[in-house]
Kinemage of the C-alpha trace (Angstrom):
@kinemage 1
@onewidth
@group {chain A} dominant
@subgroup {mainchain}
@vectorlist {calphas} color= white
{ca unk a 1} P -171.458 30.478 21.777
{ca unk a 2} L -169.843 28.177 24.213
{ca unk a 3} L -166.135 27.435 24.613
{ca unk a 4} L -166.192 24.351 22.394
{ca unk a 5} L -167.692 26.105 19.390
{ca unk a 6} L -165.377 29.095 19.881
{ca unk a 7} L -162.370 26.766 19.925
{ca unk a 8} L -163.551 24.871 16.830
{ca unk a 9} L -164.282 28.037 14.863
{ca unk a 10} L -160.962 29.600 15.869
{ca unk a 11} L -158.939 26.553 14.806
{ca unk a 12} L -160.921 26.258 11.554
{ca unk a 13} L -160.329 29.901 10.632
{ca unk a 14} L -156.648 29.578 11.508
{ca unk a 15} L -156.300 26.597 9.133
{ca unk a 16} L -158.100 28.350 6.280
{ca unk a 17} L -156.200 31.630 6.645
{ca unk a 18} L -153.054 30.405 4.896
{ca unk a 19} L -151.160 32.016 2.065
{ca unk a 20} L -150.276 30.098 -1.096
{ca unk a 21} L -147.186 31.426 -2.853
{ca unk a 22} L -146.250 30.230 -6.331
{ca unk a 23} L -142.769 31.311 -7.491
{ca unk a 24} L -143.710 32.762 -10.904
{ca unk a 25} L -143.013 36.176 -12.374
{ca unk a 26} L -144.330 38.149 -15.328
{ca unk a 27} L -142.689 36.782 -18.463
{ca unk a 28} L -142.324 33.202 -17.196
{ca unk a 29} L -143.629 30.376 -19.369
{ca unk a 30} L -146.073 27.902 -17.806
{ca unk a 31} L -147.916 24.865 -19.141
{ca unk a 32} L -151.723 25.155 -19.342
{ca unk a 33} L -154.633 23.162 -20.695
{ca unk a 34} L -156.264 19.865 -19.836
{ca unk a 35} L -153.099 17.871 -20.450
{ca unk a 36} L -150.651 20.680 -19.517
{ca unk a 37} L -149.186 20.629 -23.023
{ca unk a 38} L -149.748 24.233 -24.154
{ca unk a 39} L -147.152 26.854 -23.293
{ca unk a 40} L -148.351 30.274 -22.163
{ca unk a 41} L -146.396 33.362 -21.114
{ca unk a 42} L -147.589 35.151 -17.968
{ca unk a 43} L -148.661 38.684 -18.974
{ca unk a 44} L -149.776 39.986 -15.577
{ca unk a 45} L -150.590 38.767 -12.094
{ca unk a 46} L -153.865 39.953 -10.617
{ca unk a 47} L -157.589 39.294 -10.422
{ca unk a 48} L -160.147 39.004 -13.208
{ca unk a 49} L -163.612 40.579 -13.434
{ca unk a 50} L -165.034 37.971 -11.045
{ca unk a 51} L -162.366 38.483 -8.382
{ca unk a 52} L -160.576 35.222 -9.122
{ca unk a 53} L -156.773 35.130 -9.319
């Protein structure tokens, strides 16, 4: 690759490699559903069978 593509790929990867932190703990109550009107208690924080958080 040339310098331009290396620079573009490097900046793109740097932008994507960010961490999203949500301040919730096990036992907190959050609103879920289409209209965010159903309360749900967080049981655990992890990944499901498909690797999704």
